[in-house]
N, C-alpha and C positions, 0 to 999 in steps of 0.2 A: 504493500500500500504506500509506503514512504517513497519507493522508487517511482510509483505512478504519480503521486502528488508533487514530488520534487524531482522532475526529470533532469538529467545532466545534459548540458549543452554539448560537451565534448564527446566525440566519437573516437574510441581508441582502436588501434589495429591489433594490439596485443595487451592482454592482462597478465602480469607476472606476479605470482604469490610466493614470497620467501618469508621464512620465520625471522631471521636476524640480519643485521649488517655489521655485527662486531667481528673481531679477528677470528678467523677460522678457515680451514681449507675449503669447506663447502661454501662458505660465504664468498671466498675469493673466486671460486668457479661460477657462482651465481652472478657476481659482478662482471665476469668475463662474458657470460651469456648475454647479460643486459647490454654491454657495450657492442657485442657482435650483432645483435638483432634489434636493439631498441632505437628510440628516438623520441621526439616530442609528441608523436602520435601513439605512444605506449605508456602504460602506467604500471608502477610497482607498488604492491601492498606489502608492508612489513607487519606481521601479525603477532610477534612475540617481543617482549622487552629485551633489547640488546644490552650487553654488559658495558659497552663503550661505543664511541662513534666509529671506531675501527675502519671498515671499508666504505663508510657512508659516502665519502667524497668520490670514490670510484664508481659507485652506483649513480651518483649525480652526473659524472662525466659521460654516462650513457645517453644523456639528454632526455631520459624518461621522466615523466611526472612521478614524484615520490609521495606516497601517502603512508604515514606511520599510524596504524590504527590499534597498536598494541595496548594503549591505555584502556581501550574498550574491549579488546578481544583476548587479553591475557591477564584477567583479574578474576580469580576463582570466586570472590565475594560478589562480583557483578556479572556472573556467567550469562545471565539473560541477555546482556548486551552483545555477547558473542553470537547468540542465536539471532538477535535482531540484525546484526551486521551481515550475517549469512543471507538473510532475506533481502536486505538493501542491495548488497553488491551483486548477488545473482540476478535480482530484478533489473538492476542497471545494465548488466551484461546482456540479458535477454531482450531488452527493449531497444538495443542498438539497431539501426536500419542496416548498417554494414556489419556483417557477422565477423566478430573478432576471433582471435586465437586465445585460449586460456592455457597458461603454462604454470604448472605447479612444481616448484623446486623443493620437494620433500617437506611440504608445509601441511600441518594437520588441518588448518583452516581451509586450505585449498581442497583437501580431500572431502571435507564436510560439505562444501558447496557444490561439489561435482554432480551429485544427483539432481540438483535443482537448476543446472545450466541446460538451456535448450539443446535438444539432441542434434540440432543442425549446426551447432557451434562446436568446432574441433577443440579437444582438450588433449594436452600433452603432459606427461608426468616424467620427472627426473628423480631417480632414487640412486643414492651414491654407493650404497653397500648393502649387504645382507645384515639387517639390524632390526631394531624394534619397529621401524616403519614397514618392514617386510610383512608384518602382521597387521599393522594399522591399515595398510593400503588394500588389503584383500577384499573387503566388501565394496570397494570403489573402482576396482580395476576395469570393470565392464564399461565404465563411463569414459575411459580414455582411449583415444584412437592410436596413441603411440606411447610406449613405455621406454624411456631412455635410461641407460646407466653408463658406467665409465669403463667397463671392460667385459669381455666375453666370460671371464671367470665369475663375475658377479651374476651374470645371467644364469650360468650353470648352477651356482649356489641356490638361487631362487627356484629354478626348475627342480633340482634334486629334492629340496625340502617340500615344495608344493606337491610333488608327486606322492610323497609319503602320506599326505592328508587328502589324496584324491581330488586335488584342485583341478578344475576343467582345463584339459590340455590345449583346447583351442585358443585360450587366452595367452599361451606362451608365445604364439606367433607375433604378438605385438611388441615383443622385446627387441631392442637393438641397442648398440652402444656407440658412444662418441668418446674417444680417449681424452683424458685430461692433458692439457698442454700448458706451457708457460711463455711469458715474454722473456726471451733470451737476453743476456747481457749485450749491450750495443757498443760498448767501448772495450778495447783490450785491457787486460789487467795482469799483474804478476803477483804470485804468492811468495811469501817469505817463509822458507823452511828452516832458516838458521836460528831464528829466535824461539821463544817459548811456543810450544804446540798448543793451539787453542781448540778446545772441545766445546761444542755448543748443543743446546737443546732449543728448539723453536716450536711453540705451539700453545695450546690452552692447558688449563689445569684441571680438566675433568677426569673422573676416575678411570676412564678407559685409556687415558694417555699414560698413566702410572709414572708421573714425574718423579715420585719418590725413588724409583729405581735408578733414574739418572743421577739423583742426588746421592744415593748410596754408592754408585760407581765413583762419583767425585770424591767421596770420603775415602774410599779404598786407595785411590790414586794419590790423593793429597798426603796420606800417611806415609807414602814412599818418598816424599820430598823431591819429586822430579819437576822438571821445568815444563809443567802442563797446567794450563789455566782453563777454568770452566765458566762459561757464561750462558745464562738462560734468558731467552727472549720470550715474552708473553706474560700474561697476568697470572703467574704461577707461584709466587713466593709464599703465599698463604697456605698452599697445599704441601709445601716442603717442611718436614719436621724441623723445629727450631734448632735442634742440636746439629743439623746438617747444613744449615744456611750459611755458616761461616766459610764454607768451602767454595761458594758460588758467587759470581757477580750477576746480580739480577738487573736486567735492563728494562723490564716492563714491555708493554706493547710497542713495537716499532712500526709506525704507520707511514712514515716517510719513505718513499721508494728508494731514494738514493742512500739514505742511512742504512736501509736493509741490505742494499747491494754492497756497501762498504763493510758491513758486518760480516757478510758471507766471504768477501775477498780476504779479510783479515783472519778468517778461521780455517781450520784444517780437517776437523772430524765432526760429523753430525751423529748424535745419538737419537734413536727412535725406539721407545720402550713400550709402545702401545699394545694393548691386549686385542684390539680390533681396529681396523681402518678401512676406509674406502680408497684412499690414495696411499700414503699421504702426499699432498702437493709439495710439501717441504723437501721431500727426497729429490724431486725433479729440480727444484731451485738450488739445492745444495750441490747436486751433481753438475749443474750448469756453471757453478762458480768454483768447481774443482775441489769439492770436499769429498773425502772418503766417508762412506755411510756404514754405520754399525746399527743394525735394526733387527727387530723381531720380524718373522716372515709373515707379515700381515699385508692386506691390500694388494697393491701391485708391486710390492717390494720384491717378491720372487721373480718377477718378470725382468727387473732391471738390475738387481744386485746379484752378481756372480762372485762367489767366494774368491777373494784375493785379487779380483780384477776391478771391481767397483767398490769393494768394502767387504762386509761380513754380515751373514744372516744367522740369527739364533732362533731356534724353534719356540714359538709362542706357547707350546704345550708344556714346556719346562716350568718348574716352579720358580718363584721370584729370586731365590738365592742362587739357583743355577744360572739364571739369565744374567744377574749382576756379575757373577764370577766369570762367565764366558765372555761377556762384553768387555770386562776389565782386561781380560787376557788378550783380546783382539786389539784393544786400545794400546796396550803396552807393546804389542808386536809392531804396530805402526810407529810408535814413538822410538823404538830401538832400531828401526830400519827406515830411515828417512828416504832412501832411494825407492823403497816399495811404496811409501806414502806419496811421494812425488809422481811415481808412475801411475798410481790409481787416480791421482788428481788429473793427470793428462788424459787418461782413459775416459773419465767421466765428462770432461769438457767436450771431447770429441763426440761421445755418444749423445750428449745433450744437443749439440749442433745438428746432428743427423736426425734425431727423432722427436725432440721436445718442443720445437717451434710452434707458436700459437696460431700460425696462419691456417693450418689444417683444421684446427678446432673452430676458428671463426667461419671458415668455408662450410664446414659440416653443419653448424647450427643455422647459418643463413639458408642453406639448402633445405634443411628440415622445415623451417618456418615457411619458406616459399612453396614447399610441396602442398601446403594447405591453403 
């Protein structure tokens, strides 16, 4: 009724629904999609309260109209407003004379409005990994014409588990993938392997990232009194035990693109301790800047990290103590063999140049949206 009584003058080509704009791999991918496909005739709805401004400026660079409705849609005490906004927005979408495209970037609100969007309007879904959304999305899959993810592996995970519960196999055909890519370094750079070796963690402080494991590695290495420094980028200090914080230089969120590039250039080894991942995007960025990667075998890490060629993988199935001990051993191997570390750095830069450029990502998403 509100959509009828207060019709919108603007007609949008694409409606994009994302939960957050704070720092995160998924959020960075969403910003890349907005930049690749958006413009002033597109609108982005953010439906959950973000922890920081993070990638907000990158979303604005897309030229899309930005609407942050999280104050009304992410308040459990005012949940009726979430219901009302579902009606308002789906009503606005349905009343457009030019049929738009609706894109849901792993957004719960986007799933909830999908049954109410006119069947003649095309809906596309992006799911980053096999995670909680793999179950949330199940009642809504039939409303989407295309289900996009980041790799063939993620598709296989979904199909394997859905078959176990006798999910309709005809819906599997909607799956396709567009690999995550990054903006490669535009200027030549040189890494210094003669001074202290710099080990970094980059990411959020959520439980699945297991930042405390990286902090435990820092403690083990610091006790050896070697020329190795640890820096953590991201809003993670509060999740690191107080007794371990003295071993780490906490930098907070790095939102400036050049500062992040300089940080990577000055660093040598990336730690990824996650229990689950869709990417992570930080692996691609680190490799592009010549870092060796020591990671659990999550997300697309097994595709890109070959033992002693790009870094090292540790089985995510091992217990936390085993992961810490094995990653520490690999780190010390690289510290004691600078030639190996330098060779891995060179390997990763070349691989990034060959495979990680964002141009193919942009072309794929533009083609996807133009198809509809």
